[in-house]
Phi, psi and omega in degrees: 000147175291150178291125180286128186263309180230135177209151174228151182224117169063051176279129173240121177229137187240146168243096191065238181269355180282119178272106186270306177261131180245082175068045184281130177250138185218145171206146173218140179262163178304138178070359178275148177248120182243127166271126173252109195235164178155160175291170178304142178073019181265353170115013183294309181297320181295326173298308180306313182291333176287331182278332176271004178081009180276335168230139181264113179298146173285331179211152176119175181230151172234129181233141176238122180054034182082355184268135176294121186237017179305120179083002179294154175288155184306313186294329177290326177289319183295328173293345174276012175098027181247132177238141188237125173257103188272160174300140182088352168079311171062035174279169177268098190300330185272354172265153177285167179307308185299322180291321182299322177284317183295327184298333185262355184292128172197160175296154174284181186303322176261026179080004184286144180230045179297327178264098185258167174312314189295319182290325178291327170295324176293319184287317189239072178303331180294331174288336178290338175271000186231024187302322184271354177285143175292157182299325183286354179260004181270163176285169178300319179294323180287328173296313179303314179299317182295322176294315174301314179301317176296325179290321178294328182294351176275353181055062187279157169273328183228130175245128176252126184245111180258106178052057180293335182256006185302129173072010184265155174292154189303317178298322181287325181298314182298318183291324175299313183299320180294322173294322176296322180297321179300309177304312181299320181291342176280352176098356172295129178297137181226138168248129182240120169257120184199149180283343184273088184298328180291324177288318183295316180292334181286335180261345186253160177275320184223154177227149174236141180238130178251141178224117178048041170079016177229146180284116174256350175208131171217108183183187187305137179294337179290331177294326178288317182302325190262011178235084182300325175303315175298321176295318181284331176294313184254344187234345184291154181284000000 
């Protein structure tokens, strides 16, 4: 079996009295690409936040590389090799592009430094033209590139992308998907959350679909692509 990188079992998460996750199980292996899908409000981001320590589940366990990290702080979980590109990007608008990238630079869990500043520049040449610009001066697509580049500077084993193409122009969306494909091909495990189920299933090995905080499908992405009834029932607008 492939070595499991991040896993959760029987997660129940609430926002106040609202029960959002209802016993969700999750796992991703090293090097695996996983699509996490579902309509708006079905619990995708809550699942991510629950596993990363940003929200504390009331019940269930979270493990990273087999070690129990339930209730651990977010920075401790991140230091175990997990990078998160959140919806909304979260860059530092008053820092330059260079500063946004350099501040995140560190070796990976095993000391790997495959993703250097120079490699990020090669991957995102558009950022190389904006190095002295403030993060707030970039276009939406450039900010998204900066957020992904900053995550890569941590040399992660797992990269989680939450709505990475949200609100971007079609040409920029295509560029982002090409970058995601490149990252996946380097062997970094990826979790991709995006409304474009065709693009997600084309890039991933496995897909999970959430409906009202419960997993209704967990299997090969090809099975989703080839099942229009499943798509219409759980992912259609």
